[in-house]
C-alpha positions, 0 to 999 in steps of 0.5 A: 223153171224152178226145180224145187217146185214140185209139179202136179201132173195134169193129163188129158186122158184123150191124148194119152196112148196105152203105150205111154201110160204103160211105161210108168203105171204108178203115181208119185204117191205110190212110187216115192214111198217105194223108192224110199225103201232103197238104201244103196246109193248105186241102186238109187242111181240105177233107178233114176235112169229108168225113165223121167218119172222114175228120175223125178220120183227118185229125186224127191224121195232121196234122203241120203246122198253119197259123194265119193269125191268132193270135187266130182260135183259142186254142192250147188249141183247136188242141192239143185238135184236133190231137194229133200236131203237129210244125210250127206256122206262126203269124201275128200282127199285121195286115199294115198293122203293116209301115207303122207303123199298128198300135201296137207293144204291140197284142199278138200275144205268142207266149208264151202259145202257147208255154206250151200248145205245150210241154204239148201238143207237147213234141216240136215240131220247127219254128216259123215266126212272122210279125208276132208279138211275141217276147221273149228270155224267149219264145226262151229258153223255146222253147229249153229246152222242146222237146227235138227242136226243129229249125227257127226262122223269124222274119219281121217280128217284134219284141220280142227281141234277139240275147240270144234268139238266143244261147239258141237257138244254145246250147240247140237241139242239133238245129237245122237252120234259123235264119231271121231276116228283117226283124225289129225286133230289138235288135242287141246284137252278133254274139257270138250266132253263137259260141254254137253248140256244136262238136257241132252238125253238123245246120244246113242253113239260116242267114239273118242277112242283116238284122242289123247287127252284125259276127259272129265270122267264125272262128265262122261258118267253123267252123260252115259247115265242120262242117255238111256239109248246108248248103243256104242261107246268107245273111250280112249286109253285114259279110262281105266278098268274101274271107270269102265266098270262104272260105265258099263253098269250104267249102260249094259245095253251097249252093242259096241264097246271100245275099252280104255286101258286094260292093264291096271296095277291097282284095282279098287273093286274085286276082279269078280265084280268086273267079270260080273259086269261083262256078264251083264253085257248080253247085247255086245256085238263089237269089242275094241280098245284093250290097250296095254292088255295084261294077261290076268285081266283078259279073262274078264271079257270072256263072259261077253264074247259068246255073242261078239261078231267083230273083235278089234284087237289092233291096239292090243299087243297080244301073244299067240297064247292070249289070242288062242285063249280068247278066241275059244270064247268067240265062236260067232266072230265074223270080223277080226282085226289083230296085230302081228304079234299073235304070230302064225300060232295065233292065226292057227287058233283063228282057224281052229275057233272061228269057223264063221269068220268073214274078214281078217286084218292083220296089221304090223305092230311096228310098220317102220321096224327096219330089222327082220321081226317074226310077225306072221308068215304064209303059214299063218294065212294058210291056217286061217283059210283051212278053218274059215271057208267063209273068209272073203276079206283079207288085209295081211301085212307080212315079211314073206310069202310064197306063190303056193301059199297064195294059191292054197288060200284062194282055193280054200276060200274062192269067195274073196271080194277083197284081197289086200296082201302087203309084203313089207319087204319091197320087191320081195320074191317068193322066198322059197323059189326066188320067183316073182309073185306073178303066179300067186296073184294070177291064182287070186284073180283066176279063182275068185270071180267076186273079187272087187278089191285087190292090193298087190305087192312083192316082186311082180312083172307085167304077167301079174297085170296080164292076169288081172286084165284078163280075169278080174271081171268084177274088180273095182279098186286096184292098188299097186306099188313097186311093181311092173316091168314096163308100160305093158303092165298098165295097158293090160289093166286098162284094157280089161277090168270092165268094172274098174272104179279106182286105180292107185299107183305108186313107184311103178315104171309106167309112163305116158304110153301106158296112161294114154292107153286108158282113154276109153276107160277113164270116164267110167272110173272115179279116179286114178292116182299115179305117183313116182312113175314115168309120166311127163307134163306133156303126156298129162296135157294130151290126156286133158285135151282128149278127155275134157270132162276129166280133171287132170291135176299135177302136184309139183314138188320142190325137187321135181323137174319141170317136165316131170309129173311126179304126182298125178290125180285124175278124176271124173267130174261134172263141176269142171276145174276146182276153184280152190287149187293151191299154187303147187297144183297144176290143173290141165 
């Protein structure tokens, strides 16, 4: 039977009982439009399990598909299941590839997916890729084979150059979005921006902030001028203040702006003109960039700050005073990203001026600095928690922390869904008591019932993992590094945490016994990563034999012993072992 031929229902009313009709009282003409209003992929998956009629209605009405692991399913299976897809989100390599723990040629090539998608969905409009291997040939294939293509997002991908962007700019005549973020890209120059045709007027989102080459400002200005629906513009640091003003004069309707360099020795226009330009940006909700910020120019953005809900200062090395002066004008902020150069005094200002804040990320200005630097401490985090009761997402890099401070933070903000604390000194205990950080993270999981994501650090014993397994009932993602005392720690986690989806572990003393204790857990999880632990090939083989629906992959290093499993990636799949595994990946 051809699954792509939609059947019409012909039912003899004399043969249908009232009980059977009561299960699905809605005809497809009613049910499919209703289901099309559901955007959450989790909710849609739940809907498809109600009954066969709802399964088929959901199948035909779905326009977007999210695939969290490109090897969990094959593109052929996706195409057979969903005939009317217009948008695809696809993730590839494990997250630890961001830390160079996954070899570059590991896999996750998007090209095989594109070949199948081109046949199944020639009218595909949107593709969002994360940690995928993307070649210039793949981008050219994409540009030439999807006639209605509109939106491309590449996040943390690798393998392509600006020549690939030329193909997208040249051939995608209906493009509305081109979002290039944090990719390992071969930047051959900025002339790709000049390849957009003069007829293109549909662009709404353009982000090339992470590229280094100087682009043709004349081409950029013309593009912004003729595309009247621009909402998001994020430029790289080569765009100076004068050029930024010219762009804003032509697109005052922007809701998201990523500026270029904010430090200019020679400004040809009066400073008052620059400030007036920001006054006219009345719809601005997100601001980022601000490279090389110079204090005299920072007040230029004050007029646009009142409506800001997201301020990304992860590229701006602000002092505590500069941040405090800026935040006085940002009382509607919900999200804030800063560098640790703001210090604890800067975070005190966050607590004083941002009562609506929901998310805070504090990044290290120099993550590879060996010497002790000031940065931020537990004091700054406590100050934020006191003034921001709605805080539910924290990513915090620091050099010291205490159990008491962590307990105070979660008491002040018990609604945490994401708590990611990175104490950068490996194995660092509570620096005041010299005790492990067990009680601090124990307070997190006891006090925050909505917790979905947790990253732990510092000196931790198995007691931390006992707390996690016992209390973290809604935890979905756990990241662990340089922690634990024995196999018992991982056993606690795998024996609890009923909603666990992703588990990421590196440099921990967990071995085969701990791994095999999770046999009943792994099929309900998306993936497990373990590196530099105490696993062996024999232990992994036992797991693969007991759980044939899992892919158990062992990555061999040149200097690792044959019997050891130094890097192990385990994931649920309906596609079987992948066909493109390189020689150093052993699939068990």
